N, C-alpha and C positions, 0 to 999 in steps of 0.2 A: 556388363561388368559393373556399371554403376549400382545396379540393384544388389549385387553382392556386397559392395562397399556400404551401402545404406543399411542393409540387413545386418551385416557384421558389426557395424558401429552401434546400432540400436541394441543388438543382442549383448555385446560386451558391456555396454553402459548399463543395461538392465541387470546383468549378473553382478557387476560392481556394486550397484545400489542395493541389490538383495543381500550381498555380503555385508555392506555397511549396516543395513537394518538388522541382520542376524547378529552382528558384532555388538550392536547397541542394545540388544534385547535383554541384557542382564544375565546372560547364560555363562558369563565368565570368559567369553571369547572375543572381547573387545579388540585386542591387538591382532588376533588372527583375522578377524573380519576387516580391520583397518588395513593390514598389510596386503591381504589377498585382493581386497576391493581396489586398492591403489594400483597393484600390479596389473590387474585386468583392465582397469580404467586407462592406464598408460598404453596398454596394448591397443585399445580402441582408437587411439590417435592415428595409427597407421591407416585405418579405414577412413577416418575423417579427412586425412590428406588426399585420399583417392576421391572423396566427394568434392573437395575443393578443386581438384584438377579437372573434374568433369562438368561441374555446374557453376553458374555465376555465384558470386559470394553471398548475395542476399538469399538465394535459394538454398545454398548449402547451410547457411546459418539457420534458416527457417526449418529445414528438415532435421538438421542435427539437434538444435536446442529444443524446438517445439516437439519434434518426434520423440525424443528421449523423455520429455516431460509427460507426454500423453501415454506412452508405453508404460512408464513407471507408475503413473496413477492407476491405470487399468490393472496392472499386475498386483500392485499393493492392495487394491480393492479385492481382487480375487483370492489372493493368498492370505492376507492379514485381515481381511474384512474391514479395512479402513472405511469409515463412513464418508460419503460425499453428499453435500447438500445439493438442493436443486440449483442454487447459484453456482456452486462449484461445477456441476455438470454443464451449466450454461457456459461457464468460462472455458471448459474443456472443448466444447463444441466451437466456440469462437476461435480458440487456438487452432483447432483442426481446419476451420475455414480459412484462417490466416495462412496456414501452411499451403493449402490448395491454391489460394489466390497468388501467393508469392511464387509458387512452383509453376503454375499453369499460365498465369497472366503477367509474368514478369517481362515487361518491355522497358528497357532502359530509357531514362529521360536524359537528354543532353543538357548540361547546365553551362 
């Protein structure tokens, strides 16, 4: 079930960001992209709540925030041919490693 929540959240966030990009492209569809992107973005919160219920907070934030960033960067590169420097690719790899470390090696420390 957690995989459905993660995939649903990432997918809806991706669609929302694509609508924001489309709306800002100067095609005269600013408000349509803005409204649709926000409606879909709000819908993704249902999936994020499911992630929070199933995973520790740090893991949920790492997967939610980092995962959305990585997916958006990859898709924007593929669709809009947004250029990524070697430093940007290095940063994306570091974010991916951070998500893996937080997700797989997250042992709480008692303070």
